KOLDRENFI-340788 format. One record per residue (C-alpha): residue number from 1; residue in one letter; chain; x, z, y. Coordinates in steps of 0.001 Angstrom, whole numbers. Layout:
BEGIN
+-----+------+-------+---------+---------+---------+
:  nr : rest : kette :      xx :      zz :      yy :
+-----+------+-------+---------+---------+---------+
: NUM :    A :     A :       X :       Z :       Y :
...
+-----+------+-------+---------+---------+---------+
END
This chain:
BEGIN
+-----+------+-------+---------+---------+---------+
:  nr : rest : kette :      xx :      zz :      yy :
+-----+------+-------+---------+---------+---------+
:   1 :    M :     A :   -6945 :   73452 :     166 :
:   2 :    T :     A :   -6891 :   72502 :   -3899 :
:   3 :    T :     A :  -10491 :   73732 :   -4431 :
:   4 :    S :     A :  -12077 :   70510 :   -4438 :
:   5 :    L :     A :   -9412 :   68846 :   -6786 :
:   6 :    T :     A :   -9384 :   68468 :  -10547 :
:   7 :    F :     A :   -6172 :   68328 :  -12381 :
:   8 :    P :     A :   -6372 :   66897 :  -15445 :
:   9 :    Y :     A :   -3403 :   68121 :  -17511 :
:  10 :    A :     A :   -2493 :   71473 :  -17812 :
:  11 :    D :     A :    1223 :   71581 :  -18635 :
:  12 :    P :     A :    3716 :   69337 :  -17022 :
:  13 :    P :     A :    6138 :   67556 :  -19657 :
:  14 :    A :     A :    9126 :   69520 :  -20927 :
:  15 :    A :     A :   12428 :   68140 :  -20584 :
:  16 :    G :     A :   13155 :   65375 :  -22443 :
:  17 :    S :     A :    9746 :   64560 :  -23241 :
:  18 :    A :     A :    6956 :   62366 :  -21479 :
:  19 :    T :     A :    3310 :   62445 :  -21329 :
:  20 :    Q :     A :    1242 :   59784 :  -20947 :
:  21 :    V :     A :   -1500 :   59590 :  -17732 :
:  22 :    S :     A :   -2651 :   55962 :  -18399 :
:  23 :    P :     A :   -2204 :   53327 :  -20991 :
:  24 :    G :     A :    1494 :   52129 :  -20425 :
:  25 :    V :     A :    2294 :   55117 :  -17871 :
:  26 :    H :     A :    4134 :   57928 :  -18875 :
:  27 :    W :     A :    4877 :   61590 :  -16645 :
:  28 :    I :     A :    8653 :   62635 :  -16943 :
:  29 :    R :     A :    9962 :   65500 :  -15066 :
:  30 :    M :     A :   13655 :   66094 :  -13528 :
:  31 :    P :     A :   15219 :   69452 :  -12506 :
:  32 :    L :     A :   15865 :   69886 :   -8531 :
:  33 :    P :     A :   18462 :   72697 :   -7472 :
:  34 :    F :     A :   15786 :   73574 :   -4903 :
:  35 :    A :     A :   13099 :   76323 :   -4577 :
:  36 :    L :     A :   11014 :   73418 :   -4677 :
:  37 :    D :     A :   12418 :   72639 :   -8142 :
:  38 :    H :     A :   11151 :   69663 :   -9917 :
:  39 :    I :     A :   10853 :   66074 :   -9429 :
:  40 :    N :     A :    7719 :   63667 :  -11418 :
:  41 :    L :     A :    9048 :   60397 :  -12110 :
:  42 :    W :     A :    7635 :   57827 :  -13690 :
:  43 :    L :     A :    8538 :   55241 :  -16803 :
:  44 :    I :     A :    6147 :   52325 :  -17088 :
:  45 :    E :     A :    6137 :   50063 :  -20028 :
:  46 :    E :     A :    6727 :   46643 :  -19175 :
:  47 :    G :     A :    7241 :   44000 :  -21925 :
:  48 :    E :     A :   10964 :   44743 :  -23840 :
:  49 :    G :     A :   12005 :   47383 :  -21227 :
:  50 :    W :     A :   10621 :   50067 :  -18904 :
:  51 :    A :     A :    9873 :   50055 :  -15589 :
:  52 :    V :     A :   11197 :   53358 :  -14076 :
:  53 :    V :     A :    9666 :   54517 :  -10677 :
:  54 :    D :     A :   12397 :   56848 :   -8780 :
:  55 :    T :     A :   14805 :   58150 :  -10286 :
:  56 :    G :     A :   16128 :   62101 :  -10035 :
:  57 :    F :     A :   18213 :   64018 :   -7938 :
:  58 :    G :     A :   22112 :   62148 :   -8643 :
:  59 :    V :     A :   23705 :   64444 :  -10803 :
:  60 :    Q :     A :   24936 :   65394 :  -14451 :
:  61 :    A :     A :   22019 :   67757 :  -15290 :
:  62 :    T :     A :   19624 :   64913 :  -14446 :
:  63 :    R :     A :   21639 :   62421 :  -15995 :
:  64 :    D :     A :   21845 :   64052 :  -19275 :
:  65 :    I :     A :   17814 :   64373 :  -19536 :
:  66 :    W :     A :   17893 :   60415 :  -18871 :
:  67 :    E :     A :   19579 :   59928 :  -22194 :
:  68 :    Q :     A :   17522 :   61905 :  -23954 :
:  69 :    H :     A :   14688 :   59614 :  -22496 :
:  70 :    F :     A :   16872 :   56682 :  -23330 :
:  71 :    A :     A :   16845 :   57901 :  -26841 :
:  72 :    G :     A :   13684 :   59670 :  -27367 :
:  73 :    T :     A :   10861 :   58320 :  -24690 :
:  74 :    M :     A :   12092 :   55049 :  -24031 :
:  75 :    G :     A :   12689 :   54105 :  -28064 :
:  76 :    G :     A :   15905 :   52228 :  -27469 :
:  77 :    K :     A :   14391 :   49798 :  -25186 :
:  78 :    P :     A :   16268 :   49359 :  -21590 :
:  79 :    I :     A :   15591 :   50125 :  -18105 :
:  80 :    T :     A :   14544 :   46597 :  -16726 :
:  81 :    R :     A :   13318 :   47647 :  -13061 :
:  82 :    I :     A :   13799 :   50585 :  -10672 :
:  83 :    L :     A :   11174 :   50637 :   -8371 :
:  84 :    V :     A :   12354 :   53389 :   -5388 :
:  85 :    T :     A :    9026 :   54986 :   -3084 :
:  86 :    H :     A :   11679 :   56329 :    -124 :
:  87 :    Y :     A :   15350 :   57339 :      83 :
:  88 :    H :     A :   15791 :   60748 :    -692 :
:  89 :    P :     A :   18222 :   62230 :   -2880 :
:  90 :    D :     A :   15486 :   62926 :   -5461 :
:  91 :    H :     A :   13959 :   59875 :   -5623 :
:  92 :    L :     A :   17471 :   57500 :   -4827 :
:  93 :    G :     A :   19825 :   59694 :   -6024 :
:  94 :    N :     A :   20101 :   58087 :  -10074 :
:  95 :    A :     A :   18759 :   54606 :   -8994 :
:  96 :    Q :     A :   22564 :   52935 :   -8337 :
:  97 :    W :     A :   23845 :   55197 :  -12119 :
:  98 :    L :     A :   20607 :   53583 :  -13521 :
:  99 :    A :     A :   21472 :   49705 :  -12555 :
: 100 :    E :     A :   24517 :   50353 :  -13592 :
: 101 :    R :     A :   23485 :   51941 :  -17022 :
: 102 :    F :     A :   21308 :   49166 :  -17450 :
: 103 :    A :     A :   23592 :   46470 :  -16548 :
: 104 :    T :     A :   22676 :   42765 :  -18097 :
: 105 :    S :     A :   25428 :   39624 :  -18294 :
: 106 :    E :     A :   24003 :   39315 :  -14242 :
: 107 :    G :     A :   25224 :   42284 :  -13443 :
: 108 :    P :     A :   24172 :   45741 :  -12226 :
: 109 :    L :     A :   19791 :   45676 :  -12311 :
: 110 :    I :     A :   19085 :   45299 :   -8222 :
: 111 :    P :     A :   16300 :   48059 :   -7301 :
: 112 :    E :     A :   13342 :   47630 :   -5723 :
: 113 :    M :     A :   12679 :   49409 :   -2436 :
: 114 :    S :     A :   11822 :   49190 :    1067 :
: 115 :    L :     A :   15131 :   47514 :    3244 :
: 116 :    L :     A :   14401 :   50068 :    5737 :
: 117 :    E :     A :   14789 :   52974 :    3368 :
: 118 :    L :     A :   18267 :   51190 :    1162 :
: 119 :    V :     A :   19896 :   51263 :    5139 :
: 120 :    T :     A :   18884 :   54340 :    5884 :
: 121 :    A :     A :   20203 :   56014 :    3041 :
: 122 :    H :     A :   23700 :   54506 :    3958 :
: 123 :    A :     A :   23226 :   55527 :    7413 :
: 124 :    V :     A :   22888 :   59188 :    6536 :
: 125 :    A :     A :   25757 :   59033 :    3558 :
: 126 :    G :     A :   27562 :   57838 :    5976 :
: 127 :    G :     A :   27135 :   60445 :    8855 :
: 128 :    T :     A :   28120 :   57966 :   12012 :
: 129 :    G :     A :   26252 :   57704 :   15109 :
: 130 :    A :     A :   23094 :   59858 :   15110 :
: 131 :    H :     A :   23408 :   61052 :   11806 :
: 132 :    Q :     A :   26883 :   62727 :   12502 :
: 133 :    R :     A :   27161 :   66490 :   11968 :
: 134 :    S :     A :   28122 :   67056 :   15467 :
: 135 :    A :     A :   24759 :   65176 :   16723 :
: 136 :    L :     A :   22527 :   67316 :   14251 :
: 137 :    A :     A :   23998 :   70357 :   15469 :
: 138 :    E :     A :   23627 :   70056 :   18961 :
: 139 :    F :     A :   20105 :   68657 :   18549 :
: 140 :    F :     A :   19338 :   71907 :   16466 :
: 141 :    R :     A :   21065 :   74138 :   19458 :
: 142 :    S :     A :   18817 :   72115 :   21647 :
: 143 :    H :     A :   15761 :   73315 :   20343 :
: 144 :    G :     A :   16951 :   76662 :   19760 :
: 145 :    L :     A :   19101 :   77223 :   16673 :
: 146 :    T :     A :   21199 :   79682 :   16581 :
: 147 :    P :     A :   25186 :   79328 :   15979 :
: 148 :    E :     A :   24695 :   81230 :   12704 :
: 149 :    Q :     A :   21891 :   79299 :   12027 :
: 150 :    I :     A :   23413 :   75599 :   12664 :
: 151 :    E :     A :   26349 :   76768 :   10745 :
: 152 :    V :     A :   24336 :   77363 :    7895 :
: 153 :    T :     A :   22057 :   74229 :    8234 :
: 154 :    A :     A :   24113 :   71437 :   10554 :
: 155 :    N :     A :   27389 :   72230 :    9480 :
: 156 :    R :     A :   27105 :   72755 :    5904 :
: 157 :    G :     A :   28314 :   69250 :    5135 :
: 158 :    N :     A :   26917 :   65907 :    4117 :
: 159 :    T :     A :   24886 :   67266 :    1375 :
: 160 :    Y :     A :   22996 :   63929 :    1156 :
: 161 :    S :     A :   25822 :   62459 :    -575 :
: 162 :    F :     A :   26111 :   64847 :   -3264 :
: 163 :    G :     A :   22655 :   64342 :   -4205 :
: 164 :    V :     A :   22977 :   60580 :   -4044 :
: 165 :    P :     A :   27130 :   60043 :   -4628 :
: 166 :    T :     A :   26835 :   56078 :   -5097 :
: 167 :    R :     A :   24102 :   54200 :   -3591 :
: 168 :    P :     A :   22891 :   50246 :   -3798 :
: 169 :    T :     A :   24640 :   47976 :   -1655 :
: 170 :    T :     A :   21144 :   45688 :   -2423 :
: 171 :    C :     A :   17889 :   45804 :   -2893 :
: 172 :    Q :     A :   14804 :   43761 :   -3825 :
: 173 :    R :     A :   12560 :   44014 :    -967 :
: 174 :    I :     A :    9331 :   45193 :   -1220 :
: 175 :    I :     A :    6700 :   44725 :    1937 :
: 176 :    P :     A :    4368 :   47341 :    3249 :
: 177 :    G :     A :     671 :   45195 :    2127 :
: 178 :    E :     A :    1892 :   43003 :    -686 :
: 179 :    T :     A :     840 :   42929 :   -4225 :
: 180 :    I :     A :    3711 :   43264 :   -6794 :
: 181 :    E :     A :    2877 :   43348 :  -10840 :
: 182 :    I :     A :    4475 :   46459 :  -12577 :
: 183 :    G :     A :    3813 :   46800 :  -16201 :
: 184 :    G :     A :    1625 :   43578 :  -16752 :
: 185 :    K :     A :    -515 :   45361 :  -14155 :
: 186 :    L :     A :   -1338 :   44696 :   -9838 :
: 187 :    W :     A :    -185 :   47240 :   -8103 :
: 188 :    N :     A :    -850 :   47431 :   -3721 :
: 189 :    V :     A :    1951 :   48323 :   -1901 :
: 190 :    I :     A :    1131 :   51249 :     543 :
: 191 :    A :     A :    3438 :   52073 :    3093 :
: 192 :    G :     A :    3688 :   55558 :    4100 :
: 193 :    Y :     A :    5631 :   56922 :    7605 :
: 194 :    G :     A :    5921 :   60307 :    9108 :
: 195 :    H :     A :    8180 :   61824 :    5788 :
: 196 :    T :     A :   10481 :   59204 :    5936 :
: 197 :    P :     A :   10821 :   55132 :    7996 :
: 198 :    E :     A :    8781 :   53427 :    5469 :
: 199 :    H :     A :    7875 :   55058 :    2007 :
: 200 :    L :     A :    6578 :   53190 :    -434 :
: 201 :    S :     A :    3006 :   54066 :   -2799 :
: 202 :    F :     A :    1566 :   52055 :   -5313 :
: 203 :    Y :     A :   -1736 :   51618 :   -5914 :
: 204 :    C :     A :   -3698 :   50141 :   -9086 :
: 205 :    E :     A :   -7290 :   49430 :   -8385 :
: 206 :    E :     A :   -7780 :   48283 :  -12363 :
: 207 :    T :     A :   -6688 :   51304 :  -13625 :
: 208 :    K :     A :   -7084 :   53298 :  -10580 :
: 209 :    V :     A :   -4006 :   55000 :  -10568 :
: 210 :    L :     A :   -2137 :   55467 :   -7269 :
: 211 :    I :     A :    1689 :   56727 :   -7828 :
: 212 :    S :     A :    1897 :   58447 :   -4678 :
: 213 :    G :     A :    5393 :   60069 :   -3913 :
: 214 :    D :     A :    5705 :   62536 :   -1453 :
: 215 :    M :     A :    3323 :   61045 :    1241 :
: 216 :    L :     A :      69 :   63160 :   -1094 :
: 217 :    L :     A :     979 :   66268 :   -2798 :
: 218 :    P :     A :   -1507 :   68659 :   -4639 :
: 219 :    K :     A :    -412 :   72178 :   -3596 :
: 220 :    I :     A :    2322 :   71889 :    -589 :
: 221 :    S :     A :    1705 :   69417 :    2754 :
: 222 :    T :     A :    4515 :   66783 :    3247 :
: 223 :    N :     A :    7286 :   67503 :    5252 :
: 224 :    V :     A :    7329 :   65892 :    8518 :
: 225 :    N :     A :   10319 :   65838 :   10272 :
: 226 :    V :     A :   12497 :   64205 :   13838 :
: 227 :    W :     A :   15920 :   64054 :   13216 :
: 228 :    P :     A :   18333 :   62791 :   16307 :
: 229 :    V :     A :   17804 :   59602 :   15637 :
: 230 :    T :     A :   14403 :   59460 :   16220 :
: 231 :    A :     A :   14268 :   62568 :   18533 :
: 232 :    L :     A :   11307 :   61560 :   20693 :
: 233 :    S :     A :    9207 :   60676 :   18142 :
: 234 :    D :     A :    5794 :   61761 :   16870 :
: 235 :    P :     A :    5926 :   61755 :   13095 :
: 236 :    V :     A :    2784 :   63939 :   12615 :
: 237 :    S :     A :     796 :   61119 :   14288 :
: 238 :    E :     A :    2584 :   58903 :   11755 :
: 239 :    Y :     A :    1979 :   61027 :    9032 :
: 240 :    V :     A :   -1935 :   61547 :    9593 :
: 241 :    G :     A :   -2245 :   57987 :   10580 :
: 242 :    S :     A :   -1021 :   56415 :    7258 :
: 243 :    L :     A :   -3243 :   58651 :    5511 :
: 244 :    Q :     A :   -6065 :   56289 :    6462 :
: 245 :    A :     A :   -5053 :   53754 :    3880 :
: 246 :    F :     A :   -5659 :   55955 :    1211 :
: 247 :    K :     A :   -9281 :   56911 :    1724 :
: 248 :    Y :     A :   -9455 :   53114 :     170 :
: 249 :    C :     A :   -8412 :   54186 :   -3403 :
: 250 :    E :     A :  -11731 :   55005 :   -5532 :
: 251 :    Q :     A :  -12394 :   58606 :   -5563 :
: 252 :    D :     A :  -11972 :   59042 :   -8925 :
: 253 :    T :     A :   -8250 :   57961 :   -8795 :
: 254 :    L :     A :   -5715 :   59726 :  -10678 :
: 255 :    V :     A :   -3183 :   60292 :   -8272 :
: 256 :    L :     A :     834 :   61027 :   -9814 :
: 257 :    P :     A :    2485 :   62670 :   -7411 :
: 258 :    S :     A :    6537 :   63106 :   -6621 :
: 259 :    H :     A :    5662 :   67084 :   -7097 :
: 260 :    G :     A :    3081 :   69394 :   -8422 :
: 261 :    M :     A :     514 :   68428 :  -10984 :
: 262 :    P :     A :   -1384 :   65096 :  -11060 :
: 263 :    F :     A :   -4751 :   65792 :   -9986 :
: 264 :    R :     A :   -8258 :   63646 :   -8985 :
: 265 :    G :     A :   -9722 :   63923 :   -5341 :
: 266 :    I :     A :   -7712 :   61939 :   -3203 :
: 267 :    Q :     A :  -10957 :   62006 :    -445 :
: 268 :    A :     A :  -10751 :   65483 :    -483 :
: 269 :    R :     A :   -6887 :   66351 :    -485 :
: 270 :    V :     A :   -6780 :   63565 :    2702 :
: 271 :    E :     A :   -9209 :   65302 :    4352 :
: 272 :    A :     A :   -7753 :   68837 :    3517 :
: 273 :    L :     A :   -4378 :   67752 :    4877 :
: 274 :    E :     A :   -5642 :   65903 :    8198 :
: 275 :    T :     A :   -7562 :   69585 :    8369 :
: 276 :    H :     A :   -4291 :   71515 :    8098 :
: 277 :    H :     A :   -2344 :   69471 :   10783 :
: 278 :    E :     A :   -5020 :   70101 :   13385 :
: 279 :    A :     A :   -5038 :   73879 :   12033 :
: 280 :    R :     A :   -1569 :   74715 :   12682 :
: 281 :    M :     A :   -1595 :   72323 :   15546 :
: 282 :    N :     A :   -3869 :   74846 :   17090 :
: 283 :    E :     A :   -1556 :   77695 :   16216 :
: 284 :    L :     A :    1054 :   76331 :   17766 :
: 285 :    Y :     A :    -579 :   75550 :   21524 :
: 286 :    A :     A :   -1931 :   79356 :   21042 :
: 287 :    A :     A :    1427 :   80328 :   20491 :
: 288 :    V :     A :    2844 :   78956 :   23756 :
: 289 :    S :     A :    -405 :   79257 :   25902 :
: 290 :    A :     A :    1220 :   82874 :   27778 :
: 291 :    E :     A :    5335 :   81450 :   27698 :
: 292 :    A :     A :    7170 :   78520 :   26893 :
: 293 :    K :     A :    8859 :   78753 :   23567 :
: 294 :    T :     A :   11796 :   76092 :   21899 :
: 295 :    A :     A :   10556 :   74603 :   18700 :
: 296 :    A :     A :   12827 :   77578 :   16672 :
: 297 :    E :     A :   10702 :   80095 :   17932 :
: 298 :    L :     A :    7536 :   78484 :   16624 :
: 299 :    I :     A :    9278 :   78234 :   13031 :
: 300 :    P :     A :    7097 :   81525 :   12146 :
: 301 :    V :     A :    3470 :   79777 :   13719 :
: 302 :    L :     A :    4094 :   77040 :   10844 :
: 303 :    F :     A :    5747 :   78571 :    7922 :
: 304 :    R :     A :    4689 :   82285 :    7036 :
: 305 :    R :     A :    7019 :   83057 :    4202 :
: 306 :    Q :     A :   11159 :   83610 :    4509 :
: 307 :    L :     A :   13053 :   80381 :    4255 :
: 308 :    D :     A :   16219 :   79898 :    2521 :
: 309 :    N :     A :   19023 :   77611 :    4168 :
: 310 :    H :     A :   17965 :   74534 :    2737 :
: 311 :    Q :     A :   14363 :   75188 :    3594 :
: 312 :    L :     A :   15140 :   75965 :    7294 :
: 313 :    F :     A :   17127 :   72649 :    7643 :
: 314 :    F :     A :   13611 :   71053 :    6872 :
: 315 :    A :     A :   11658 :   73740 :    8910 :
: 316 :    I :     A :   13338 :   73375 :   12515 :
: 317 :    A :     A :   12879 :   69027 :   12040 :
: 318 :    E :     A :    9162 :   69838 :   11195 :
: 319 :    A :     A :    8987 :   71828 :   14106 :
: 320 :    V :     A :    9715 :   69778 :   16254 :
: 321 :    A :     A :    7842 :   66923 :   14933 :
: 322 :    H :     A :    4744 :   69218 :   16024 :
: 323 :    V :     A :    5472 :   70181 :   19376 :
: 324 :    N :     A :    6309 :   66224 :   20006 :
: 325 :    H :     A :    3020 :   65462 :   18353 :
: 326 :    G :     A :    1775 :   68239 :   21458 :
: 327 :    W :     A :    3953 :   66656 :   23945 :
: 328 :    R :     A :    2945 :   62962 :   23232 :
: 329 :    T :     A :    -566 :   63251 :   22987 :
: 330 :    G :     A :    -838 :   65179 :   26633 :
: 331 :    R :     A :   -1472 :   68765 :   25194 :
: 332 :    L :     A :    2260 :   70411 :   25522 :
: 333 :    N :     A :    4774 :   70438 :   28442 :
: 334 :    R :     A :    8241 :   69736 :   27429 :
: 335 :    V :     A :   10899 :   71324 :   29914 :
: 336 :    V :     A :   14510 :   70695 :   29359 :
: 337 :    A :     A :   16805 :   73559 :   31114 :
: 338 :    S :     A :   20309 :   72964 :   32462 :
: 339 :    D :     A :   22170 :   74183 :   29260 :
: 340 :    G :     A :   19773 :   71212 :   27877 :
: 341 :    T :     A :   18099 :   73819 :   25846 :
: 342 :    I :     A :   14136 :   72410 :   24982 :
: 343 :    R :     A :   11169 :   74416 :   25587 :
: 344 :    F :     A :    7088 :   73803 :   25571 :
: 345 :    S :     A :    4065 :   74943 :   26931 :
: 346 :    L :     A :     731 :   74129 :   26977 :
: 347 :    R :     A :    -399 :   72132 :   29735 :
: 348 :    N :     A :   -3172 :   73265 :   32122 :
+-----+------+-------+---------+---------+---------+
END
């Protein structure tokens, strides 16, 4: 899936250091406590300060590295703007901490992001309604996870609040489709769906740079997921549909992803992701051609590796996304048994 891509940088920046990838745009990397062990963040020179796109996982280890950047990379200049691509902990985790760390006489900085993403962050952190652990446990049970699997996924506690211990209570709303100025350049705001409710990417036509967030990654496919609050949705269609907007970017655009290495070859990557999801769906159809199966039984079709508990949490949500896609597009039957278990079979 990466043979048509080129990678202009051999190595990522070390902790506490930065790599300039475009005039005024600097790449820094922060650790994550998962199998996917890092996130890329972007510092953009802006007058007497810095704009930052995404903030890292909200734990002390990340903040210690931030302190190194304040003294080194940033040359003593303050962060004056905080932009967030979406609500996930590795992106939003330190937004409020940075906002307070660089507060002015008018108060903490106000992060710039999608209002829908901020509302989602508070809903998930609060664990109310469809975001309650009990709702998640029942959702996972209905799609075939065992009691033991539910215990280590749905019932593991509110891990979101661990990664986002404090959240902004307000934001400067960024609206998809608008053009905003960052670092003296104009950036088009591109909305992405399927991964989160309203993920934002930023594209500068002048410099041919795309800050893609999680929507375009060079070597892995973006997680698309269904949760209790969106139980019947089709995020696969939402995600693949969102990819169409990136086809308007220039072929030699430098893509700055949240995970992995910066790359060129955006059109090839979009096509590869489209092909990937089509292939996965065909494999799924074959797997249910003889008998109906739950989403949990189809996880090995979509993921051909051993999964840890954290990965299983997202794998079941992605499996549901794919069976929902087959059902919503008319390829699969969806049958709910008397005990609430949901199975899918190939429609003749």
